[in-house]
N, C-alpha and C positions, 0 to 999 in steps of 0.2 A: 302444409293443411295452414299455418297461420298465416294471415295477410300483414302486409306492412302496415304500421298505426301502432295506435296505443294500445296497451294490454292492460288491463285493470287488473289486481292482485286482491282476491275478495277472501280475507280471512281473519277468523277470530279463534285465537288459540284458548287452553284452558286459561283461567284466571281475567280473562278481558270480559268487559260487559257484555257484550253481544255474543258470548260464547253462546252454544247450546241451544240458541231461540231460534234456529231457522231462517234467519234473516239474510246470510249471506247470497241465498237466491233472488232476493230481492236489491240488492245493493248491485248485482250482478246485473239484473235487469234494468236497472237504473244505468249502469254504466254501458251498455250497449244501445241505450236510448241515446247517450252521450256522444256516441260514436265508436266504442272502444270494439278494436278489431277482435280480442279474445280477453279471456279470463284465467288467471291463476287462483287455485282454490286446494283449500285442503280435501282429501280423497275424500271424506265422507260430507262434504258439501258438493261434491262433483254432480252427482245424479240429478238432486234438487235444481242445481243450476242448470243443467242441460234441458230439465222440462220447462224451463223459463226461458231460453236465450237460444240463438241458432248460431251460435260461433263456436271454434275451437277452443277446448278449454284444458288448459296444462292442469294436471293432478300432482300433489305431493304428498308425502307422509313426514310429520315432525315428529322424531322418536330419538331419545336420549338413550344411550348406552354407555356402561360404566368403562368399557376398554376403548373407548374412541369418544374425539371429540365432533365428529360428523352426526349428525341428526337429520339431514333433510335425504329422505327415501336412502337409507343407508344399508339396507341390506336386502335381500332375494325375498323376505319375507314383506317389507315394504312394498316392494316392486309388485308382489302380488295383490295387495290390498289395492294398489292405485289402477291395477289392471282388471279388478274384479267390478270396475265402476265404468261409464261411458267415458273416459278421460282421450283426448283425442293424443296427448304428450304427456310423458312423465317426465318432471324434472328432478334430478338426482343431484346431490353434492359431485362435483367431479374435482374436488381438490386433491392434492397429492398425500394426503395426510392418513396415516393407518386406520383403516376402516372397522368394523366392529366384527366378530367372530373370525377375523382371518381372512374376511372376502375380499377379492380385490374388485376395482372399477371393471378392469376388461371382463373378469364374471358377470358382474350384473349388466354389463352391455349385452354380452355375448346371450345372457338368460331372459332377457327384455326383448333382445330380437329375434328370439326361437319363439317365446312363449305369445308374442302379439307382434308378429313383423308388421302390421298397419300403422300400429302406434309409435308416433312418433317420440323422439328423446332430447330432453333439453338439459346442457352442462351447465351446473351452477360453478362458477370459478371465481378464484380471487386473485389470481397471478397471472401473467402472460404464459407462464412455463404451462399452467395448467389449461390454461386457451389453446396452447399450442398441443398439447398431449389430448385433449377432448377431440380436436380435431383428427388427429390418429388415429383413434377409436371411432370413428365415423359417426358422433353426432350429429343431430340435425340441426340443431342449435345451441350457441354457445353463450349465456347471458352473465353479466357480471354481478350477479345477485350477492355474492358472497363477499366482494372487496369492503375490506374496513372490519371484517368479522373474523378475521383469522389472525392467529400471531404474525404471520408474514404482512399480512397487511393493515394491522391494526394501527398504523399511524397514519393511515390515507385519509383526508378530508374527503366527505361526501357532499355533492355526488363527482366522482373523480374523473372528470372528463377528461383529463390527459390520458389515464387508464384506457378508457374507451377506444381512445384514438389509437392508442399502442395496440390493444387487441384487435381493432379494425387493420391494422398496418399487419401483423404476425399472422393472423387467420386469411387463409387464400381462398377456401373453397366451402367455409361454412357460414350459416347467418349467425350474426352477431345481434344480440339483444341487449339494449343498454338497460341496467337496473341500479338501483342503490339511491338512496337520500336526494330523491328529487321531490323538491316542495313547492317550487315557486316557477312561473311562466319562464322568468328569464333564464333561469337553468335550464329548463325543458328546450328552450331556444338554441343553447349553447351547446346540447348534445345533439338535437336536430342536425345542427348545420355540420356534425360529422357523418351524418347518413347512413346512422345503422339500419340492420334491416326492421326492428321495432323497438319500441320503450315500454317497460314496465314500469307502472306508479302503482303504489298500494297504499301507504299510511296516511298519503295528503289525501287520500279521497275515501278511504272507505276505514278508517277509526278515528271516529268522532272524539273518542274521548282524549287521543294524544294531539288531534289538530286544535280543540280547545284548551289543551296544555300549552301548547305552543303559542296560543293567541295570549293567553292569561300570563304568562312571563313578560310578555312585554307592554302588558298595559301597565301604566303607574299613573293612580290616580289620585292626587293632592286635596 
């Protein structure tokens, strides 16, 4: 469903200045006006965004559990929340870590496929091993979203261009999406030269507080 190009992540979680203001629908509208081929969003923003734009939307849930480090659409409960929206694709943490409630990634994939065969699945991974496993399970897309955010990848410097190259080499038949730490045009050029299926950028476009903070840190007035 997703076309090749730039996907913009439009998310404002709890505690962020734009959370709860129904602004992400307009962020998405602006992103599509600028040429975005898709949007990545939290589940409660999916339907408002779909009312504003005519591009595929990747839905996800961020939910913490006491018995697991996984928080991106971690269980069947969160799968149901996304499938209750008009999302075209569901993003799922596809790392090899222990999942909440004793559920397995294989079970989640089978559950989502059975309940909504027409909805695509995106695997958020952090290692090459996880990418290979996600392809084995039949995900439609594999995204490098979690690189640098797991114990196994915590020392990675983002954007991890070499990692994207490794995933592209290891994955044979699944569309690879590059995501993580892309803030500058030069970084995007490096990623683009590897020819992934698509690229996701979020914070550099849709988190104005973070963008302001980054600029402010380098401003040295005398």
